[in-house]
C-alpha positions in Angstrom: -10.3 -5.9 -6.5 -8.9 -8.8 -9.1 -7.4 -8.5 -12.0 -10.5 -10.1 -13.1 -12.3 -7.1 -12.4 -10.1 -5.5 -14.4 -10.7 -7.4 -18.0 -14.7 -6.3 -17.4 -14.4 -3.1 -16.4 -13.5 0.4 -18.5 -9.6 1.0 -18.2 -6.7 2.5 -19.3 -3.0 1.2 -19.4 0.1 2.6 -19.2 1.9 4.4 -16.5 1.5 7.7 -17.9 -2.3 6.7 -18.8 -3.1 5.8 -15.3 -1.5 9.2 -13.6 -3.5 11.6 -15.7 -6.1 9.5 -14.6 -5.1 10.0 -10.9 -4.5 13.0 -11.4 -7.7 14.3 -12.4 -9.5 11.9 -9.8 -11.2 8.7 -12.5 -9.5 6.0 -10.7 -11.0 4.1 -8.7 -8.7 1.4 -8.1 -4.8 1.3 -9.2 -2.6 -1.9 -10.4 0.8 -1.2 -10.0 2.6 -4.5 -11.7 5.4 -6.2 -8.5 7.8 -6.8 -11.1 7.9 -3.6 -13.1 10.8 -1.0 -11.8 10.1 0.9 -8.7 12.3 4.0 -10.1 9.4 4.2 -12.5 6.8 2.6 -10.2 7.0 5.2 -7.1 5.7 8.2 -8.4 2.5 7.0 -9.4 2.2 4.8 -5.9 3.1 8.3 -4.3 0.1 9.9 -6.1 -2.4 7.2 -5.8 -1.7 7.4 -1.8 -2.2 11.3 -1.7 -5.5 10.5 -3.9 -7.1 8.3 -1.8 -7.2 5.7 -4.9 -6.4 2.3 -3.7 -3.1 0.2 -5.2 -2.9 -3.3 -6.3 0.5 -4.4 -6.3 0.5 -8.5 -6.1 0.5 -8.8 -10.0 3.0 -8.9 -12.8 3.6 -6.8 -15.8 2.9 -10.1 -17.9 -0.7 -10.9 -16.1 -2.2 -7.2 -16.1 -1.0 -6.7 -19.4 -3.1 -10.2 -20.2 -5.5 -8.5 -18.3 -5.7 -5.6 -20.7 -6.0 -7.3 -23.8 -2.8 -6.5 -25.0 -0.1 -8.3 -26.1 2.6 -7.0 -24.0 3.2 -6.2 -20.0 1.8 -3.0 -18.5 3.4 -1.4 -15.7 0.1 -0.3 -14.7 -3.7 -0.3 -15.5 -6.6 2.1 -13.6 -10.0 1.2 -13.9 -12.3 3.9 -14.5 -15.0 5.9 -11.9 
């Protein structure tokens, strides 16, 4: 999945919200910012691996924020099933 698909699909933004959705099994794909602090993103990546959710970690916080139509950067976003 690409950031372009994030723009048009139902999604959630932010580490806490994304973690909740992944935990419930409602995430199709997760985007994690490459420039976010690894101490913060590592638990989310581990949860995604555990739940079998693909992780895309090639975009920056600013790019993810822009794709989610917010004016600030976002460390994570998820496309909903």
